[in-house]
N, CA and C atoms of all chains as a GROMACS GRO file, in nm:
protein
  588
    1MET      N    1  -1.447   1.206   0.904
    1MET     CA    2  -1.420   1.210   0.778
    1MET      C    3  -1.255   1.173   0.755
    2ILE      N    4  -1.238   1.162   0.612
    2ILE     CA    5  -1.106   1.165   0.549
    2ILE      C    6  -1.091   1.243   0.420
    3THR      N    7  -0.934   1.272   0.438
    3THR     CA    8  -0.886   1.335   0.300
    3THR      C    9  -0.782   1.268   0.218
    4GLU      N   10  -0.865   1.254   0.078
    4GLU     CA   11  -0.783   1.206   0.000
    4GLU      C   12  -0.695   1.294  -0.038
    5HIS      N   13  -0.512   1.264  -0.065
    5HIS     CA   14  -0.443   1.361  -0.090
    5HIS      C   15  -0.368   1.350  -0.189
    6ALA      N   16  -0.330   1.392  -0.305
    6ALA     CA   17  -0.194   1.351  -0.356
    6ALA      C   18  -0.142   1.477  -0.430
    7VAL      N   19  -0.033   1.477  -0.461
    7VAL     CA   20   0.060   1.596  -0.536
    7VAL      C   21   0.032   1.533  -0.702
    8LEU      N   22  -0.033   1.599  -0.759
    8LEU     CA   23  -0.019   1.591  -0.885
    8LEU      C   24   0.081   1.616  -0.973
    9GLU      N   25   0.170   1.557  -1.080
    9GLU     CA   26   0.297   1.622  -1.155
    9GLU      C   27   0.213   1.621  -1.305
   10VAL      N   28   0.205   1.750  -1.333
   10VAL     CA   29   0.093   1.696  -1.493
   10VAL      C   30   0.228   1.779  -1.600
   11VAL      N   31   0.254   1.679  -1.725
   11VAL     CA   32   0.362   1.701  -1.792
   11VAL      C   33   0.330   1.876  -1.815
   12PRO      N   34   0.424   1.901  -1.850
   12PRO     CA   35   0.474   2.046  -1.850
   12PRO      C   36   0.417   2.099  -1.986
   13GLY      N   37   0.309   2.194  -1.999
   13GLY     CA   38   0.258   2.234  -2.104
   13GLY      C   39   0.122   2.166  -2.133
   14ARG      N   40   0.082   2.072  -2.040
   14ARG     CA   41  -0.040   2.062  -2.024
   14ARG      C   42  -0.131   2.074  -1.918
   15GLU      N   43  -0.078   2.166  -1.873
   15GLU     CA   44  -0.132   2.229  -1.722
   15GLU      C   45  -0.287   2.262  -1.772
   16ASP      N   46  -0.291   2.375  -1.821
   16ASP     CA   47  -0.451   2.437  -1.873
   16ASP      C   48  -0.551   2.329  -1.943
   17ALA      N   49  -0.491   2.252  -2.036
   17ALA     CA   50  -0.608   2.106  -2.058
   17ALA      C   51  -0.650   2.055  -1.982
   18PHE      N   52  -0.568   2.023  -1.884
   18PHE     CA   53  -0.564   1.943  -1.722
   18PHE      C   54  -0.674   1.966  -1.656
   19VAL      N   55  -0.638   2.151  -1.624
   19VAL     CA   56  -0.755   2.205  -1.548
   19VAL      C   57  -0.914   2.206  -1.615
   20GLU      N   58  -0.874   2.153  -1.748
   20GLU     CA   59  -0.995   2.171  -1.824
   20GLU      C   60  -1.061   2.044  -1.837
   21SER      N   61  -1.002   1.961  -1.814
   21SER     CA   62  -1.069   1.830  -1.792
   21SER      C   63  -1.101   1.782  -1.660
   22MET      N   64  -1.009   1.851  -1.534
   22MET     CA   65  -1.082   1.834  -1.420
   22MET      C   66  -1.181   1.887  -1.410
   23GLU      N   67  -1.226   2.030  -1.458
   23GLU     CA   68  -1.367   2.107  -1.433
   23GLU      C   69  -1.482   2.039  -1.485
   24GLN      N   70  -1.435   1.960  -1.644
   24GLN     CA   71  -1.555   1.869  -1.691
   24GLN      C   72  -1.570   1.739  -1.603
   25ALA      N   73  -1.457   1.678  -1.550
   25ALA     CA   74  -1.473   1.548  -1.465
   25ALA      C   75  -1.477   1.510  -1.314
   26LYS      N   76  -1.518   1.650  -1.260
   26LYS     CA   77  -1.536   1.685  -1.120
   26LYS      C   78  -1.653   1.599  -1.075
   27ALA      N   79  -1.781   1.665  -1.165
   27ALA     CA   80  -1.938   1.585  -1.108
   27ALA      C   81  -1.916   1.468  -1.148
   28LEU      N   82  -1.818   1.376  -1.187
   28LEU     CA   83  -1.837   1.230  -1.170
   28LEU      C   84  -1.802   1.196  -1.025
   29ILE      N   85  -1.675   1.266  -0.990
   29ILE     CA   86  -1.646   1.169  -0.885
   29ILE      C   87  -1.749   1.278  -0.767
   30ALA      N   88  -1.798   1.389  -0.758
   30ALA     CA   89  -1.894   1.465  -0.654
   30ALA      C   90  -2.047   1.377  -0.652
   31ALA      N   91  -2.069   1.308  -0.793
   31ALA     CA   92  -2.206   1.221  -0.751
   31ALA      C   93  -2.134   1.064  -0.677
   32SER      N   94  -2.009   1.049  -0.643
   32SER     CA   95  -2.010   0.925  -0.579
   32SER      C   96  -2.069   0.944  -0.407
   33PRO      N   97  -2.102   0.807  -0.377
   33PRO     CA   98  -2.168   0.803  -0.213
   33PRO      C   99  -2.071   0.848  -0.110
   34GLY      N  100  -2.059   0.943  -0.035
   34GLY     CA  101  -1.984   0.960   0.075
   34GLY      C  102  -1.890   1.090   0.028
   35PHE      N  103  -1.896   1.108  -0.097
   35PHE     CA  104  -1.808   1.283  -0.163
   35PHE      C  105  -1.878   1.396  -0.063
   36VAL      N  106  -1.772   1.436   0.010
   36VAL     CA  107  -1.826   1.600   0.065
   36VAL      C  108  -1.749   1.671   0.022
   37SER      N  109  -1.626   1.675  -0.070
   37SER     CA  110  -1.586   1.832  -0.104
   37SER      C  111  -1.428   1.804  -0.210
   38LEU      N  112  -1.413   1.828  -0.311
   38LEU     CA  113  -1.281   1.835  -0.384
   38LEU      C  114  -1.181   1.935  -0.350
   39ARG      N  115  -1.093   2.005  -0.378
   39ARG     CA  116  -1.002   2.071  -0.414
   39ARG      C  117  -0.890   2.043  -0.508
   40VAL      N  118  -0.893   2.143  -0.624
   40VAL     CA  119  -0.766   2.101  -0.676
   40VAL      C  120  -0.678   2.257  -0.669
   41GLU      N  121  -0.569   2.263  -0.639
   41GLU     CA  122  -0.494   2.402  -0.625
   41GLU      C  123  -0.353   2.330  -0.715
   42ARG      N  124  -0.282   2.498  -0.761
   42ARG     CA  125  -0.219   2.494  -0.866
   42ARG      C  126  -0.042   2.556  -0.778
   43CYS      N  127   0.065   2.476  -0.764
   43CYS     CA  128   0.172   2.540  -0.696
   43CYS      C  129   0.213   2.649  -0.727
   44VAL      N  130   0.254   2.771  -0.635
   44VAL     CA  131   0.287   2.864  -0.680
   44VAL      C  132   0.440   2.884  -0.772
   45GLU      N  133   0.512   2.805  -0.655
   45GLU     CA  134   0.650   2.768  -0.698
   45GLU      C  135   0.681   2.671  -0.835
   46ARG      N  136   0.637   2.602  -0.883
   46ARG     CA  137   0.606   2.462  -0.976
   46ARG      C  138   0.509   2.461  -1.043
   47PRO      N  139   0.433   2.575  -1.160
   47PRO     CA  140   0.341   2.554  -1.193
   47PRO      C  141   0.272   2.455  -1.249
   48SER      N  142   0.414   2.324  -1.282
   48SER     CA  143   0.341   2.207  -1.303
   48SER      C  144   0.279   2.112  -1.234
   49ARG      N  145   0.257   2.179  -1.093
   49ARG     CA  146   0.260   2.044  -0.950
   49ARG      C  147   0.085   2.117  -0.938
   50PHE      N  148   0.019   2.016  -0.913
   50PHE     CA  149  -0.117   2.047  -0.855
   50PHE      C  150  -0.118   1.972  -0.750
   51LEU      N  151  -0.218   2.006  -0.616
   51LEU     CA  152  -0.250   1.948  -0.492
   51LEU      C  153  -0.376   1.873  -0.537
   52LEU      N  154  -0.419   1.773  -0.497
   52LEU     CA  155  -0.592   1.713  -0.525
   52LEU      C  156  -0.641   1.695  -0.383
   53LEU      N  157  -0.729   1.716  -0.298
   53LEU     CA  158  -0.750   1.752  -0.199
   53LEU      C  159  -0.920   1.716  -0.225
   54VAL      N  160  -0.922   1.547  -0.172
   54VAL     CA  161  -1.104   1.520  -0.168
   54VAL      C  162  -1.121   1.467  -0.030
   55GLU      N  163  -1.275   1.564   0.046
   55GLU     CA  164  -1.293   1.475   0.150
   55GLU      C  165  -1.418   1.394   0.118
   56TRP      N  166  -1.412   1.245   0.186
   56TRP     CA  167  -1.516   1.140   0.190
   56TRP      C  168  -1.537   1.140   0.317
   57ASP      N  169  -1.679   1.097   0.339
   57ASP     CA  170  -1.743   1.017   0.478
   57ASP      C  171  -1.630   0.954   0.548
   58ARG      N  172  -1.616   0.815   0.472
   58ARG     CA  173  -1.545   0.729   0.525
   58ARG      C  174  -1.429   0.673   0.404
   59LEU      N  175  -1.372   0.604   0.448
   59LEU     CA  176  -1.196   0.593   0.369
   59LEU      C  177  -1.293   0.465   0.252
   60GLU      N  178  -1.373   0.406   0.303
   60GLU     CA  179  -1.425   0.327   0.187
   60GLU      C  180  -1.534   0.364   0.086
   61ASP      N  181  -1.557   0.506   0.126
   61ASP     CA  182  -1.630   0.553   0.013
   61ASP      C  183  -1.558   0.552  -0.134
   62HIS      N  184  -1.407   0.612  -0.029
   62HIS     CA  185  -1.346   0.607  -0.186
   62HIS      C  186  -1.253   0.498  -0.255
   63THR      N  187  -1.207   0.436  -0.151
   63THR     CA  188  -1.148   0.333  -0.201
   63THR      C  189  -1.206   0.213  -0.244
   64GLU      N  190  -1.321   0.152  -0.244
   64GLU     CA  191  -1.406   0.096  -0.234
   64GLU      C  192  -1.513   0.090  -0.348
   65GLY      N  193  -1.586   0.251  -0.264
   65GLY     CA  194  -1.727   0.285  -0.360
   65GLY      C  195  -1.686   0.357  -0.479
   66PHE      N  196  -1.619   0.476  -0.497
   66PHE     CA  197  -1.566   0.575  -0.623
   66PHE      C  198  -1.478   0.430  -0.651
   67ARG      N  199  -1.385   0.409  -0.656
   67ARG     CA  200  -1.271   0.313  -0.739
   67ARG      C  201  -1.341   0.227  -0.781
   68GLY      N  202  -1.469   0.149  -0.732
   68GLY     CA  203  -1.503   0.055  -0.807
   68GLY      C  204  -1.629   0.039  -0.877
   69SER      N  205  -1.611   0.201  -0.923
   69SER     CA  206  -1.786   0.275  -0.985
   69SER      C  207  -1.756   0.248  -1.140
   70ALA      N  208  -1.842   0.224  -1.255
   70ALA     CA  209  -1.811   0.267  -1.349
   70ALA      C  210  -1.768   0.454  -1.353
   71ALA      N  211  -1.820   0.505  -1.311
   71ALA     CA  212  -1.754   0.658  -1.352
   71ALA      C  213  -1.657   0.656  -1.302
   72TYR      N  214  -1.554   0.583  -1.210
   72TYR     CA  215  -1.395   0.588  -1.205
   72TYR      C  216  -1.340   0.561  -1.362
   73ASP      N  217  -1.422   0.467  -1.406
   73ASP     CA  218  -1.305   0.469  -1.567
   73ASP      C  219  -1.328   0.538  -1.621
   74ASP      N  220  -1.429   0.643  -1.628
   74ASP     CA  221  -1.449   0.765  -1.701
   74ASP      C  222  -1.341   0.838  -1.641
   75TRP      N  223  -1.365   0.897  -1.506
   75TRP     CA  224  -1.244   0.957  -1.451
   75TRP      C  225  -1.106   0.960  -1.504
   76ARG      N  226  -1.059   0.823  -1.477
   76ARG     CA  227  -0.927   0.805  -1.511
   76ARG      C  228  -0.875   0.822  -1.642
   77ALA      N  229  -1.012   0.776  -1.744
   77ALA     CA  230  -0.949   0.764  -1.869
   77ALA      C  231  -0.959   0.939  -1.909
   78ALA      N  232  -1.032   1.035  -1.803
   78ALA     CA  233  -1.039   1.192  -1.865
   78ALA      C  234  -0.875   1.262  -1.755
   79LEU      N  235  -0.816   1.172  -1.722
   79LEU     CA  236  -0.787   1.248  -1.634
   79LEU      C  237  -0.610   1.158  -1.621
   80HIS      N  238  -0.605   1.068  -1.620
   80HIS     CA  239  -0.465   0.986  -1.556
   80HIS      C  240  -0.360   1.004  -1.666
   81HIS      N  241  -0.360   1.048  -1.813
   81HIS     CA  242  -0.282   1.056  -1.926
   81HIS      C  243  -0.199   1.186  -1.892
   82PHE      N  244  -0.269   1.324  -1.805
   82PHE     CA  245  -0.195   1.423  -1.790
   82PHE      C  246  -0.066   1.381  -1.673
   83TYR      N  247  -0.071   1.311  -1.549
   83TYR     CA  248   0.025   1.264  -1.493
   83TYR      C  249   0.115   1.178  -1.551
   84ASP      N  250   0.270   1.240  -1.482
   84ASP     CA  251   0.399   1.202  -1.481
   84ASP      C  252   0.476   1.214  -1.386
   85PRO      N  253   0.540   1.162  -1.294
   85PRO     CA  254   0.461   0.998  -1.283
   85PRO      C  255   0.315   1.009  -1.263
   86PHE      N  256   0.272   0.893  -1.211
   86PHE     CA  257   0.165   0.847  -1.170
   86PHE      C  258   0.156   0.920  -1.006
   87PRO      N  259   0.030   0.964  -0.967
   87PRO     CA  260   0.079   0.999  -0.833
   87PRO      C  261   0.055   0.906  -0.728
   88VAL      N  262   0.119   0.954  -0.608
   88VAL     CA  263   0.120   0.879  -0.478
   88VAL      C  264  -0.052   0.895  -0.414
   89VAL      N  265  -0.137   0.844  -0.368
   89VAL     CA  266  -0.281   0.875  -0.328
   89VAL      C  267  -0.268   0.821  -0.196
   90GLU      N  268  -0.284   0.930  -0.083
   90GLU     CA  269  -0.254   0.870   0.034
   90GLU      C  270  -0.429   0.930   0.126
   91HIS      N  271  -0.456   0.856   0.199
   91HIS     CA  272  -0.561   0.938   0.297
   91HIS      C  273  -0.523   0.974   0.463
   92PHE      N  274  -0.602   1.090   0.453
   92PHE     CA  275  -0.549   1.154   0.603
   92PHE      C  276  -0.653   1.189   0.671
   93GLU      N  277  -0.631   1.200   0.813
   93GLU     CA  278  -0.744   1.226   0.914
   93GLU      C  279  -0.729   1.334   0.990
   94THR      N  280  -0.784   1.424   1.038
   94THR     CA  281  -0.735   1.537   1.099
   94THR      C  282  -0.717   1.549   1.209
   95VAL      N  283  -0.588   1.597   1.289
   95VAL     CA  284  -0.583   1.570   1.448
   95VAL      C  285  -0.545   1.692   1.490
   96VAL      N  286  -0.529   1.823   1.431
   96VAL     CA  287  -0.480   1.942   1.509
   96VAL      C  288  -0.573   2.023   1.396
   97THR      N  289  -0.640   2.162   1.470
   97THR     CA  290  -0.698   2.261   1.429
   97THR      C  291  -0.720   2.395   1.458
   98ALA      N  292  -0.684   2.497   1.363
   98ALA     CA  293  -0.676   2.620   1.409
   98ALA      C  294  -0.770   2.732   1.340
   99MET      N  295  -0.652   3.386  -0.169
   99MET     CA  296  -0.577   3.295  -0.061
   99MET      C  297  -0.523   3.209  -0.105
  100ILE      N  298  -0.399   3.175   0.000
  100ILE     CA  299  -0.290   3.060  -0.030
  100ILE      C  300  -0.304   2.978   0.051
  101THR      N  301  -0.263   2.843   0.033
  101THR     CA  302  -0.260   2.746   0.094
  101THR      C  303  -0.110   2.657   0.126
  102GLU      N  304  -0.020   2.728   0.220
  102GLU     CA  305   0.059   2.638   0.240
  102GLU      C  306   0.075   2.521   0.259
  103HIS      N  307   0.121   2.410   0.214
  103HIS     CA  308   0.173   2.254   0.227
  103HIS      C  309   0.289   2.235   0.237
  104ALA      N  310   0.278   2.111   0.324
  104ALA     CA  311   0.404   2.015   0.392
  104ALA      C  312   0.324   1.911   0.401
  105VAL      N  313   0.386   1.840   0.382
  105VAL     CA  314   0.410   1.653   0.380
  105VAL      C  315   0.495   1.661   0.495
  106LEU      N  316   0.460   1.617   0.643
  106LEU     CA  317   0.567   1.613   0.743
  106LEU      C  318   0.591   1.474   0.760
  107GLU      N  319   0.741   1.440   0.785
  107GLU     CA  320   0.746   1.330   0.812
  107GLU      C  321   0.824   1.313   0.956
  108VAL      N  322   0.721   1.235   1.046
  108VAL     CA  323   0.790   1.265   1.152
  108VAL      C  324   0.867   1.170   1.255
  109VAL      N  325   0.952   1.190   1.341
  109VAL     CA  326   1.065   1.039   1.381
  109VAL      C  327   0.970   0.923   1.418
  110PRO      N  328   0.962   0.798   1.358
  110PRO     CA  329   0.854   0.721   1.452
  110PRO      C  330   0.924   0.688   1.618
  111GLY      N  331   0.770   0.680   1.651
  111GLY     CA  332   0.801   0.698   1.788
  111GLY      C  333   0.752   0.806   1.898
  112ARG      N  334   0.782   0.930   1.769
  112ARG     CA  335   0.774   1.076   1.838
  112ARG      C  336   0.628   1.143   1.802
  113GLU      N  337   0.523   1.036   1.748
  113GLU     CA  338   0.401   1.121   1.646
  113GLU      C  339   0.345   1.226   1.759
  114ASP      N  340   0.299   1.104   1.921
  114ASP     CA  341   0.243   1.172   1.991
  114ASP      C  342   0.281   1.306   2.021
  115ALA      N  343   0.388   1.284   2.052
  115ALA     CA  344   0.462   1.396   2.132
  115ALA      C  345   0.472   1.542   2.000
  116PHE      N  346   0.456   1.490   1.888
  116PHE     CA  347   0.445   1.597   1.770
  116PHE      C  348   0.304   1.675   1.782
  117VAL      N  349   0.222   1.580   1.830
  117VAL     CA  350   0.098   1.614   1.781
  117VAL      C  351   0.090   1.742   1.950
  118GLU      N  352   0.107   1.668   2.058
  118GLU     CA  353   0.085   1.773   2.168
  118GLU      C  354   0.154   1.895   2.152
  119SER      N  355   0.288   1.868   2.088
  119SER     CA  356   0.348   1.981   2.048
  119SER      C  357   0.298   2.073   1.972
  120MET      N  358   0.236   2.040   1.849
  120MET     CA  359   0.165   2.098   1.750
  120MET      C  360   0.044   2.189   1.807
  121GLU      N  361  -0.047   2.142   1.888
  121GLU     CA  362  -0.180   2.158   1.957
  121GLU      C  363  -0.107   2.303   2.028
  122GLN      N  364   0.002   2.315   2.113
  122GLN     CA  365   0.065   2.419   2.192
  122GLN      C  366   0.084   2.554   2.114
  123ALA      N  367   0.169   2.500   2.016
  123ALA     CA  368   0.242   2.564   1.871
  123ALA      C  369   0.143   2.667   1.845
  124LYS      N  370   0.012   2.606   1.811
  124LYS     CA  371  -0.037   2.658   1.729
  124LYS      C  372  -0.130   2.784   1.731
  125ALA      N  373  -0.076   2.846   1.852
  125ALA     CA  374  -0.166   2.966   1.853
  125ALA      C  375  -0.045   3.060   1.806
  126LEU      N  376   0.062   3.022   1.789
  126LEU     CA  377   0.181   3.112   1.766
  126LEU      C  378   0.189   3.180   1.648
  127ILE      N  379   0.103   3.043   1.560
  127ILE     CA  380   0.078   3.062   1.408
  127ILE      C  381  -0.040   3.125   1.401
  128ALA      N  382  -0.141   3.092   1.438
  128ALA     CA  383  -0.278   3.142   1.475
  128ALA      C  384  -0.273   3.295   1.469
  129ALA      N  385  -0.189   3.336   1.572
  129ALA     CA  386  -0.180   3.511   1.566
  129ALA      C  387  -0.151   3.587   1.507
  130SER      N  388  -0.035   3.532   1.370
  130SER     CA  389   0.030   3.608   1.268
  130SER      C  390  -0.071   3.739   1.188
  131PRO      N  391  -0.043   3.770   1.157
  131PRO     CA  392  -0.168   3.882   1.070
  131PRO      C  393  -0.175   3.799   0.940
  132GLY      N  394  -0.283   3.779   0.917
  132GLY     CA  395  -0.296   3.714   0.736
  132GLY      C  396  -0.355   3.557   0.714
  133PHE      N  397  -0.347   3.483   0.877
  133PHE     CA  398  -0.313   3.372   0.914
  133PHE      C  399  -0.494   3.338   0.888
  134VAL      N  400  -0.522   3.250   0.873
  134VAL     CA  401  -0.678   3.206   0.834
  134VAL      C  402  -0.687   3.079   0.843
  135SER      N  403  -0.684   2.983   0.855
  135SER     CA  404  -0.652   2.878   0.924
  135SER      C  405  -0.610   2.745   0.902
  136LEU      N  406  -0.583   2.650   0.983
  136LEU     CA  407  -0.464   2.560   1.013
  136LEU      C  408  -0.501   2.417   1.007
  137ARG      N  409  -0.484   2.332   0.937
  137ARG     CA  410  -0.516   2.206   0.947
  137ARG      C  411  -0.376   2.090   0.936
  138VAL      N  412  -0.370   2.014   1.034
  138VAL     CA  413  -0.284   1.909   1.074
  138VAL      C  414  -0.360   1.808   1.065
  139GLU      N  415  -0.334   1.703   0.973
  139GLU     CA  416  -0.361   1.575   0.925
  139GLU      C  417  -0.274   1.442   0.908
  140ARG      N  418  -0.315   1.343   0.966
  140ARG     CA  419  -0.202   1.210   0.959
  140ARG      C  420  -0.251   1.121   0.875
  141CYS      N  421  -0.152   1.074   0.816
  141CYS     CA  422  -0.155   0.937   0.733
  141CYS      C  423  -0.198   0.816   0.767
  142VAL      N  424  -0.334   0.738   0.730
  142VAL     CA  425  -0.408   0.604   0.703
  142VAL      C  426  -0.230   0.502   0.732
  143GLU      N  427  -0.229   0.532   0.608
  143GLU     CA  428  -0.113   0.403   0.544
  143GLU      C  429   0.005   0.423   0.591
  144ARG      N  430   0.014   0.498   0.675
  144ARG     CA  431   0.211   0.550   0.739
  144ARG      C  432   0.140   0.661   0.828
  145PRO      N  433   0.170   0.610   0.947
  145PRO     CA  434   0.140   0.676   1.078
  145PRO      C  435   0.198   0.799   1.105
  146SER      N  436   0.333   0.781   1.055
  146SER     CA  437   0.412   0.888   1.135
  146SER      C  438   0.438   1.026   1.027
  147ARG      N  439   0.365   1.006   0.916
  147ARG     CA  440   0.357   1.064   0.804
  147ARG      C  441   0.185   1.155   0.833
  148PHE      N  442   0.245   1.304   0.832
  148PHE     CA  443   0.125   1.410   0.878
  148PHE      C  444   0.128   1.488   0.779
  149LEU      N  445   0.009   1.571   0.723
  149LEU     CA  446  -0.010   1.659   0.644
  149LEU      C  447  -0.054   1.810   0.721
  150LEU      N  448   0.044   1.896   0.652
  150LEU     CA  449   0.022   2.058   0.745
  150LEU      C  450  -0.040   2.129   0.595
  151LEU      N  451  -0.158   2.180   0.661
  151LEU     CA  452  -0.240   2.256   0.555
  151LEU      C  453  -0.268   2.375   0.588
  152VAL      N  454  -0.217   2.556   0.629
  152VAL     CA  455  -0.223   2.659   0.643
  152VAL      C  456  -0.302   2.723   0.538
  153GLU      N  457  -0.419   2.817   0.542
  153GLU     CA  458  -0.432   2.909   0.499
  153GLU      C  459  -0.371   3.063   0.490
  154TRP      N  460  -0.342   3.115   0.386
  154TRP     CA  461  -0.304   3.270   0.450
  154TRP      C  462  -0.389   3.362   0.342
  155ASP      N  463  -0.403   3.481   0.429
  155ASP     CA  464  -0.464   3.611   0.277
  155ASP      C  465  -0.363   3.620   0.162
  156ARG      N  466  -0.228   3.619   0.189
  156ARG     CA  467  -0.152   3.644   0.117
  156ARG      C  468   0.005   3.580   0.082
  157LEU      N  469   0.022   3.517   0.006
  157LEU     CA  470   0.206   3.451  -0.002
  157LEU      C  471   0.246   3.518   0.108
  158GLU      N  472   0.306   3.673   0.076
  158GLU     CA  473   0.367   3.669   0.227
  158GLU      C  474   0.354   3.724   0.327
  159ASP      N  475   0.202   3.682   0.393
  159ASP     CA  476   0.149   3.682   0.501
  159ASP      C  477   0.240   3.562   0.594
  160HIS      N  478   0.299   3.476   0.530
  160HIS     CA  479   0.350   3.398   0.547
  160HIS      C  480   0.537   3.388   0.494
  161THR      N  481   0.595   3.425   0.397
  161THR     CA  482   0.666   3.406   0.367
  161THR      C  483   0.782   3.563   0.444
  162GLU      N  484   0.706   3.643   0.453
  162GLU     CA  485   0.786   3.725   0.494
  162GLU      C  486   0.729   3.758   0.625
  163GLY      N  487   0.598   3.777   0.668
  163GLY     CA  488   0.528   3.812   0.790
  163GLY      C  489   0.595   3.699   0.914
  164PHE      N  490   0.519   3.587   0.870
  164PHE     CA  491   0.518   3.487   1.009
  164PHE      C  492   0.655   3.462   0.986
  165ARG      N  493   0.772   3.444   0.868
  165ARG     CA  494   0.868   3.383   0.860
  165ARG      C  495   0.951   3.441   0.967
  166GLY      N  496   0.935   3.593   0.946
  166GLY     CA  497   1.032   3.687   0.964
  166GLY      C  498   0.972   3.722   1.109
  167SER      N  499   0.904   3.669   1.204
  167SER     CA  500   0.836   3.710   1.320
  167SER      C  501   0.913   3.676   1.440
  168ALA      N  502   0.896   3.702   1.536
  168ALA     CA  503   0.974   3.623   1.641
  168ALA      C  504   0.914   3.510   1.674
  169ALA      N  505   0.820   3.509   1.690
  169ALA     CA  506   0.737   3.353   1.684
  169ALA      C  507   0.753   3.229   1.610
  170TYR      N  508   0.783   3.296   1.506
  170TYR     CA  509   0.837   3.161   1.416
  170TYR      C  510   0.997   3.138   1.467
  171ASP      N  511   1.066   3.192   1.577
  171ASP     CA  512   1.152   3.134   1.606
  171ASP      C  513   1.116   3.024   1.712
  172ASP      N  514   0.991   3.037   1.779
  172ASP     CA  515   0.963   2.967   1.880
  172ASP      C  516   0.883   2.833   1.801
  173TRP      N  517   0.790   2.886   1.727
  173TRP     CA  518   0.754   2.736   1.622
  173TRP      C  519   0.887   2.663   1.591
  174ARG      N  520   0.972   2.706   1.557
  174ARG     CA  521   1.083   2.638   1.486
  174ARG      C  522   1.104   2.562   1.617
  175ALA      N  523   1.186   2.616   1.717
  175ALA     CA  524   1.223   2.578   1.829
  175ALA      C  525   1.132   2.451   1.900
  176ALA      N  526   0.954   2.481   1.876
  176ALA     CA  527   0.874   2.370   1.912
  176ALA      C  528   0.869   2.254   1.831
  177LEU      N  529   0.825   2.232   1.708
  177LEU     CA  530   0.828   2.160   1.590
  177LEU      C  531   0.950   2.085   1.520
  178HIS      N  532   1.059   2.216   1.475
  178HIS     CA  533   1.157   2.154   1.352
  178HIS      C  534   1.218   1.995   1.418
  179HIS      N  535   1.258   1.965   1.520
  179HIS     CA  536   1.312   1.892   1.570
  179HIS      C  537   1.286   1.733   1.525
  180PHE      N  538   1.127   1.760   1.510
  180PHE     CA  539   1.052   1.620   1.543
  180PHE      C  540   1.041   1.574   1.353
  181TYR      N  541   1.106   1.631   1.233
  181TYR     CA  542   1.114   1.602   1.121
  181TYR      C  543   1.205   1.554   1.027
  182ASP      N  544   1.257   1.447   0.991
  182ASP     CA  545   1.339   1.386   0.952
  182ASP      C  546   1.302   1.293   0.815
  183PRO      N  547   1.316   1.344   0.710
  183PRO     CA  548   1.402   1.461   0.666
  183PRO      C  549   1.340   1.585   0.668
  184PHE      N  550   1.404   1.716   0.623
  184PHE     CA  551   1.322   1.846   0.700
  184PHE      C  552   1.192   1.857   0.551
  185PRO      N  553   1.120   1.890   0.627
  185PRO     CA  554   1.000   1.874   0.461
  185PRO      C  555   1.046   2.004   0.364
  186VAL      N  556   0.955   1.967   0.266
  186VAL     CA  557   0.941   2.095   0.141
  186VAL      C  558   0.810   2.140   0.148
  187VAL      N  559   0.835   2.265   0.197
  187VAL     CA  560   0.693   2.348   0.189
  187VAL      C  561   0.648   2.437   0.076
  188GLU      N  562   0.557   2.409   0.010
  188GLU     CA  563   0.496   2.526  -0.107
  188GLU      C  564   0.396   2.582  -0.062
  189HIS      N  565   0.338   2.673  -0.192
  189HIS     CA  566   0.254   2.739  -0.123
  189HIS      C  567   0.116   2.657  -0.294
  190PHE      N  568   0.024   2.674  -0.296
  190PHE     CA  569  -0.083   2.659  -0.361
  190PHE      C  570  -0.180   2.750  -0.402
  191GLU      N  571  -0.227   2.745  -0.471
  191GLU     CA  572  -0.366   2.850  -0.488
  191GLU      C  573  -0.454   2.780  -0.564
  192THR      N  574  -0.607   2.784  -0.556
  192THR     CA  575  -0.756   2.716  -0.532
  192THR      C  576  -0.766   2.769  -0.759
  193VAL      N  577  -0.782   2.598  -0.792
  193VAL     CA  578  -0.827   2.620  -0.951
  193VAL      C  579  -0.914   2.564  -0.928
  194VAL      N  580  -0.962   2.452  -0.921
  194VAL     CA  581  -1.083   2.420  -0.923
  194VAL      C  582  -1.172   2.345  -0.764
  195THR      N  583  -1.285   2.393  -0.776
  195THR     CA  584  -1.349   2.318  -0.608
  195THR      C  585  -1.507   2.250  -0.674
  196ALA      N  586  -1.532   2.152  -0.606
  196ALA     CA  587  -1.628   2.096  -0.625
  196ALA      C  588  -1.727   2.068  -0.472
   0.00000   0.00000   0.00000
């Protein structure tokens, strides 16, 4: 399993609209093959900062499958305008748990 | 529930030693009151980068309880020398799930 990770800097004042748009848009990503789970979390110390964690079966389910899909165009249109700067998206694999 | 989040930049060449030390040290944090879970993940794109995600019942379980404990001195001694630069640690609360 692979975790997609991004720290999202949302334009100040647009936080509530972002959360509402994410609630609508999450069905787009959740329907993509290989999708396992999504969590969006809000930062306590800096409330315009959010954390995106998406679990995928395989790296390619995100990088090729979802990003190459028509649904990704809708995801991008719904969400990307909230971010400034545009986030760095990376992938992680679990090495230690407790 | 609160997620403690940090991106850990480990000194290149010290990644395996870091993972081994984390395996040893995780019992220190797991025994702390309010601890829920820990995940350490390794970055696919940049293998010296790790993600630390610790779930706590309450913010204070981390910021006051664990950080104020004798166990934290041992945690710091076991792990902090692997990081360059020292990580930014922040806390998040879930707002959207799928």
